[in-house]
C-alpha positions as CSV (number, residue, x, y, z in Angstrom):
1,M,-36.8,1.9,27.0
2,K,-35.2,3.4,23.9
3,I,-33.5,6.7,24.4
4,D,-32.7,9.0,21.5
5,E,-28.9,9.2,21.0
6,R,-29.1,12.9,20.3
7,H,-30.7,13.5,23.7
8,L,-27.8,11.7,25.4
9,I,-25.3,13.8,23.4
10,Q,-27.0,17.0,24.5
11,L,-27.0,15.8,28.1
12,A,-23.3,15.0,27.8
13,A,-22.5,18.5,26.5
14,V,-24.3,20.1,29.4
15,V,-22.6,17.9,32.0
16,K,-19.2,18.6,30.3
17,T,-19.6,22.4,30.2
18,G,-21.6,22.8,33.5
19,G,-24.4,24.8,32.0
20,V,-27.3,24.6,29.5
21,T,-26.2,27.7,27.6
22,E,-22.6,26.5,27.4
23,G,-23.6,23.0,26.3
24,A,-25.9,24.4,23.6
25,A,-23.0,26.5,22.3
26,L,-20.7,23.5,22.2
27,L,-23.2,21.7,20.0
28,G,-24.2,24.7,17.9
29,L,-27.8,24.5,19.2
30,S,-30.0,27.1,20.9
31,Q,-30.3,27.2,24.7
32,P,-34.1,26.8,24.7
33,A,-33.9,23.7,22.4
34,V,-31.4,22.0,24.8
35,S,-33.5,22.9,27.8
36,R,-36.6,21.4,26.2
37,T,-34.7,18.2,25.5
38,L,-33.5,17.8,29.1
39,S,-37.0,18.5,30.5
40,M,-38.5,16.0,28.1
41,L,-35.9,13.4,29.0
42,E,-36.5,13.8,32.7
43,R,-40.3,13.4,32.3
44,R,-39.8,10.3,30.3
45,L,-37.4,8.8,32.8
46,G,-39.3,9.9,35.8
47,E,-36.0,10.8,37.4
48,P,-34.1,14.1,37.8
49,L,-30.9,14.4,35.8
50,F,-29.4,17.3,37.8
51,M,-29.3,18.2,41.4
52,K,-31.5,21.1,42.3
53,S,-30.1,24.5,43.0
54,R,-26.5,23.6,42.2
55,R,-24.4,25.9,40.0
56,P,-22.6,24.9,37.9
57,L,-25.0,22.1,37.1
58,Q,-24.1,18.9,38.8
59,P,-25.6,15.6,37.5
60,T,-27.4,13.0,39.6
61,P,-25.9,9.5,39.6
62,L,-28.4,8.6,36.8
63,G,-27.6,11.8,34.9
64,R,-23.8,11.1,35.2
65,A,-24.3,7.5,33.9
66,L,-26.3,8.6,30.9
67,A,-24.0,11.5,30.2
68,D,-21.1,9.0,30.1
69,H,-22.8,7.2,27.3
70,G,-23.6,10.4,25.5
71,Q,-20.0,11.5,25.8
72,V,-18.9,8.4,23.9
73,M,-21.4,9.2,21.2
74,L,-20.3,12.9,21.2
75,A,-16.6,11.9,20.8
76,A,-17.5,9.5,18.0
77,S,-19.5,12.2,16.2
78,R,-16.7,14.6,16.5
79,K,-14.2,12.0,15.3
80,A,-16.4,11.3,12.3
81,S,-16.7,15.0,11.5
82,D,-12.9,15.4,11.7
83,T,-12.5,12.4,9.4
84,V,-14.8,13.9,6.8
85,E,-13.1,17.3,7.1
86,S,-9.6,15.7,6.9
87,F,-10.7,13.7,3.8
88,R,-12.1,16.8,2.1
89,M,-8.9,18.7,2.8
90,G,-6.7,15.9,1.6
91,R,-5.1,15.3,5.0
92,S,-6.1,11.7,5.2
93,G,-6.9,8.8,2.9
94,V,-5.1,6.3,0.7
95,V,-3.1,7.1,-2.5
96,R,-2.7,4.1,-4.8
97,V,0.2,4.9,-7.1
98,G,1.9,2.7,-9.7
99,G,5.0,3.5,-11.7
100,T,7.9,2.2,-13.7
101,P,10.6,0.6,-11.4
102,F,13.7,2.7,-12.1
103,F,11.8,6.0,-11.8
104,M,10.0,4.9,-8.7
105,D,13.1,3.7,-6.9
106,A,15.4,6.6,-7.9
107,L,13.1,9.6,-7.8
108,I,9.5,9.0,-6.6
109,A,10.2,7.0,-3.4
110,G,12.0,10.0,-1.8
111,M,9.2,12.3,-2.9
112,I,6.6,10.0,-1.3
113,A,8.5,10.3,2.0
114,E,8.6,14.1,1.7
115,F,4.8,14.1,1.0
116,Q,4.1,12.0,4.1
117,N,6.2,14.3,6.3
118,A,3.6,16.9,5.6
119,H,0.6,14.5,5.4
120,P,1.3,11.8,8.0
121,D,-2.3,10.5,7.9
122,V,-2.2,9.7,4.2
123,R,-1.1,6.1,3.3
124,V,0.6,5.5,0.0
125,D,0.3,2.0,-1.6
126,Q,2.9,1.7,-4.4
127,T,3.0,-0.9,-7.2
128,Y,5.4,-1.4,-10.2
129,G,4.5,-1.7,-13.8
130,Y,5.1,-0.4,-17.3
131,F,2.6,1.6,-19.4
132,P,0.4,-1.2,-20.7
133,D,0.0,-2.7,-17.2
134,L,-0.5,0.7,-15.5
135,R,-3.1,1.7,-18.1
136,A,-5.0,-1.4,-17.4
137,A,-4.7,-0.9,-13.6
138,L,-6.1,2.6,-13.9
139,K,-9.1,1.5,-16.0
140,A,-9.8,-1.3,-13.5
141,D,-9.6,1.1,-10.6
142,Q,-6.7,-0.7,-9.0
143,I,-4.6,2.4,-8.8
144,D,-5.5,6.1,-8.6
145,L,-2.4,7.5,-10.4
146,A,0.4,6.2,-12.6
147,I,3.9,7.8,-12.9
148,C,5.4,6.6,-16.1
149,P,7.0,7.5,-19.5
150,I,4.7,7.3,-22.5
151,D,5.1,7.9,-26.2
152,I,1.6,8.7,-27.4
153,L,-1.7,8.8,-25.5
154,E,-4.3,7.7,-28.0
155,E,-7.5,9.7,-28.4
156,G,-10.5,8.3,-26.7
157,S,-8.4,6.5,-24.0
158,A,-10.4,8.2,-21.2
159,L,-7.0,9.0,-19.6
160,E,-5.3,12.3,-18.8
161,F,-1.5,12.7,-19.0
162,Q,0.4,15.6,-17.4
163,Q,4.1,15.8,-18.5
164,I,6.6,16.4,-15.7
165,L,9.9,15.7,-17.5
166,P,11.0,15.2,-21.1
167,G,12.5,11.8,-22.0
168,R,16.3,11.8,-22.0
169,N,18.4,8.7,-22.0
170,V,22.1,8.4,-21.3
171,V,24.7,5.6,-21.4
172,A,25.7,4.9,-17.8
173,C,28.8,3.2,-16.4
174,R,30.8,3.0,-13.2
175,V,32.6,6.2,-12.3
176,T,36.0,4.5,-12.9
177,H,35.1,3.1,-16.3
178,P,38.0,3.3,-18.8
179,L,35.7,5.0,-21.4
180,L,35.5,8.1,-19.2
181,L,39.2,8.6,-19.8
182,K,38.9,8.8,-23.6
183,R,39.3,12.4,-24.9
184,R,37.3,11.8,-28.1
185,L,34.7,9.2,-27.3
186,Q,33.0,7.7,-30.3
187,P,29.9,5.5,-30.6
188,A,32.1,2.6,-31.9
189,H,34.0,2.6,-28.6
190,L,30.8,1.5,-26.8
191,L,30.6,-1.6,-28.8
192,D,33.8,-3.0,-27.2
193,F,32.0,-3.5,-23.9
194,P,29.2,-5.8,-22.7
195,W,25.8,-4.4,-21.7
196,V,23.3,-4.6,-18.9
197,A,19.8,-4.9,-20.3
198,P,16.8,-3.2,-18.6
199,P,14.0,-5.4,-17.2
200,P,11.7,-7.1,-19.7
201,G,8.8,-4.8,-20.7
202,S,10.8,-1.7,-20.0
203,P,10.8,0.8,-22.9
204,L,14.5,1.2,-22.2
205,L,15.1,-2.2,-23.7
206,A,13.8,-1.1,-27.1
207,D,15.8,2.1,-26.7
208,L,19.0,0.1,-26.1
209,R,18.5,-2.1,-29.1
210,S,17.7,0.9,-31.4
211,M,20.7,2.8,-30.1
212,L,23.2,0.0,-30.6
213,L,21.9,-0.7,-34.1
214,S,22.4,3.0,-35.0
215,F,26.0,2.6,-33.8
216,G,26.6,-0.2,-36.2
217,A,26.3,-3.2,-33.8
218,T,25.6,-6.5,-35.5
219,E,24.8,-8.2,-32.2
220,I,24.2,-7.0,-28.6
221,R,26.5,-8.5,-25.9
222,I,24.1,-8.7,-23.0
223,R,26.0,-9.7,-19.8
224,Y,23.3,-9.2,-17.2
225,A,19.6,-8.6,-17.5
226,G,16.3,-8.2,-15.5
227,G,17.7,-6.7,-12.4
228,S,16.2,-4.0,-10.2
229,L,17.8,-0.5,-10.1
230,M,19.7,-1.4,-7.0
231,S,21.0,-4.6,-8.4
232,V,22.0,-2.9,-11.7
233,V,23.9,-0.2,-9.9
234,N,25.7,-2.7,-7.6
235,Y,26.6,-4.9,-10.6
236,M,28.0,-2.0,-12.6
237,K,30.1,-0.8,-9.7
238,A,32.1,-4.0,-10.0
239,A,32.1,-4.4,-13.8
240,D,33.0,-2.6,-17.0
241,A,29.5,-3.2,-18.5
242,L,27.4,-0.4,-19.8
243,T,23.7,0.3,-19.7
244,I,21.1,2.8,-20.8
245,L,19.2,4.7,-18.2
246,P,17.0,7.8,-18.1
247,H,19.2,10.8,-17.4
248,S,17.0,11.8,-14.4
249,V,17.8,8.4,-12.7
250,V,21.6,9.0,-13.1
251,F,21.0,12.5,-11.8
252,A,19.3,11.2,-8.8
253,L,22.2,8.8,-8.1
254,R,24.9,11.5,-8.5
255,K,25.6,11.9,-4.8
256,E,26.5,8.3,-4.4
257,K,29.4,8.8,-6.8
258,S,29.2,5.2,-8.1
259,I,27.4,5.7,-11.5
260,A,28.2,8.2,-14.2
261,A,26.9,9.2,-17.7
262,L,29.2,8.9,-20.6
263,P,29.7,12.2,-22.5
264,I,28.2,11.0,-25.7
265,K,25.1,12.0,-27.5
266,I,22.6,9.2,-28.2
267,P,19.1,9.3,-29.8
268,H,16.4,10.5,-27.5
269,P,13.0,8.7,-27.6
270,E,9.9,10.7,-28.3
271,R,8.7,10.0,-24.8
272,A,8.0,12.0,-21.7
273,L,7.6,11.2,-18.0
274,G,4.4,12.2,-16.5
275,L,1.3,11.6,-14.3
276,L,-1.4,9.5,-15.8
277,K,-5.0,9.2,-14.4
278,R,-8.5,8.4,-15.4
279,A,-10.4,11.4,-16.8
280,D,-13.6,10.2,-15.1
281,A,-12.1,9.3,-11.8
282,P,-14.0,10.6,-8.7
283,R,-12.2,13.4,-7.0
284,M,-9.9,12.2,-4.2
285,P,-8.3,15.2,-2.4
286,A,-5.4,13.2,-1.1
287,V,-4.6,12.0,-4.6
288,D,-4.8,15.6,-5.9
289,H,-2.5,16.8,-3.2
290,F,0.0,14.0,-4.0
291,A,-0.1,14.7,-7.7
292,R,0.6,18.4,-7.1
293,H,3.5,17.4,-4.8
294,I,5.1,15.3,-7.4
295,D,4.6,18.0,-10.1
296,A,6.1,20.6,-7.8
297,G,9.0,18.3,-7.0
298,F,9.9,17.9,-10.6
299,A,9.3,21.6,-11.4
300,S,12.1,22.5,-8.9
301,L,14.4,19.7,-10.3
302,K,14.0,20.5,-14.0
303,H,16.7,23.2,-14.1
304,L,19.1,21.2,-12.0
305,I,18.6,18.2,-14.2
306,K,19.1,20.3,-17.4
307,R,22.3,21.9,-16.0
308,H,23.7,18.5,-15.1
309,E,22.9,17.2,-18.6
310,Q,24.7,20.2,-20.2
311,S,27.8,20.1,-18.0
312,V,28.3,16.4,-17.4
313,V,26.8,14.6,-20.4
314,W,27.2,17.0,-23.3
315,G,30.1,19.0,-21.9
316,A,28.4,22.2,-22.9
């Protein structure tokens, strides 16, 4: 005998609340509709579901057994409804985000933790990459959002870019570097020291070469290359080597008091850090919430980063 699952759910609601009126209210149904369902179910089974003349209603052994099955279905239905509502409100789901390594490690990782403190049921899957790889991953629907610096977004790319921070590079060194003691630091002084090169594929590598050529270098003395942000920082703490870093990364590391920016002006790339996503991507509430969180985080940091740049880097 096949029993309609909806009938079992109505039976479970009546048993749970102790009354037909109350059970109907729990399900958002009318009392007559639930009464008809129970009467029809009893006729089909040929057995009573409730003991006669008992208030509140008390189920028979068969009624209790069937109500237990209905309660499982009712709980599953409620859980499914909660899942849908949570998804629509952006309180659950998966955010697939990719980004350039140094920015992700120095700035975004902490913002992800802050986001999940407020949205504990949202999972974040992070990957690394530079603009060409991230662009391809977006178009292949492998990530939902990219956080990266770009120069120009070509027309017809089917991508949307939202700037969150202007591109600013600095020359970084350890906090006890001898160049920090010079009163009149000149570009030529930087050529006396070896350099740490950014990872292959990083736009910082091109920035480093362009900067040193503008300073008159005939060759670039690369001492260490290809490391992660952590390895670069740890290397520089024990060496007199210099490197080029986004100013925001040095700002993020300021409390560790291990890396500093040299007070010297260098060419800035025509590049901005921002959020990149597909223009035709389906709406994902959790991704929208995450993007707004990142945007708000940088909005509150902008003036602090600017003040740090003026006082520490330029000495203004």
